[in-house]
C-alpha positions as CSV (number, residue, x, y, z in Angstrom):
1,M,0.0,0.0,0.0
2,Q,1.4,3.4,-0.9
3,R,1.3,6.1,1.7
4,W,2.1,9.8,1.9
5,V,4.7,10.2,4.6
6,L,5.0,13.8,5.4
7,K,6.7,15.4,8.4
8,S,4.5,17.0,11.1
9,T,5.7,20.4,10.1
10,V,4.5,19.9,6.6
11,W,1.0,18.8,7.8
12,T,0.9,21.8,10.2
13,K,1.6,24.2,7.3
14,L,-1.0,22.5,5.0
15,L,-3.6,22.7,7.7
16,D,-2.8,26.3,8.4
17,A,-3.0,27.2,4.7
18,H,-6.5,25.7,4.5
19,G,-7.9,27.4,7.5
20,F,-7.3,24.9,10.3
21,D,-5.5,25.2,13.6
22,L,-3.7,22.1,14.9
23,V,-5.2,21.0,18.2
24,D,-3.3,17.8,18.9
25,S,-1.1,15.2,17.3
26,D,0.0,11.7,18.2
27,T,2.0,8.9,16.6
28,V,0.9,5.3,16.6
29,H,3.7,2.8,16.3
30,D,3.2,-0.7,14.8
31,P,6.2,-3.0,15.1
32,G,5.2,-4.5,11.7
33,P,4.8,-8.1,10.7
34,D,7.5,-10.7,11.6
35,G,10.6,-9.6,9.8
36,G,8.8,-6.7,8.2
37,A,9.5,-3.0,8.6
38,P,7.9,-1.1,11.5
39,V,5.2,1.4,10.6
40,A,4.4,4.7,12.3
41,T,1.1,6.5,11.6
42,S,0.6,10.2,12.6
43,L,-2.8,11.3,13.8
44,F,-3.8,14.9,13.8
45,R,-6.8,16.7,15.3
46,A,-7.5,20.1,13.8
47,R,-10.1,22.7,14.3
48,S,-11.5,25.0,11.5
49,R,-11.0,28.7,12.0
50,G,-14.5,29.1,10.6
51,R,-13.5,29.7,7.0
52,H,-15.6,27.3,4.9
53,V,-15.1,26.5,1.2
54,L,-18.2,25.6,-0.7
């Protein structure tokens, strides 16, 4: 499965550019399958500044 792996600073800038404030972030670590590469997934919670695009 292909994934976009962007640094937290990139996500923060993208959220800001689209009218969101970062509220919280966390990283979930998965050791991966036996012999496989570990995987880390970043979770972000953001709040709209009230600017809505229709």
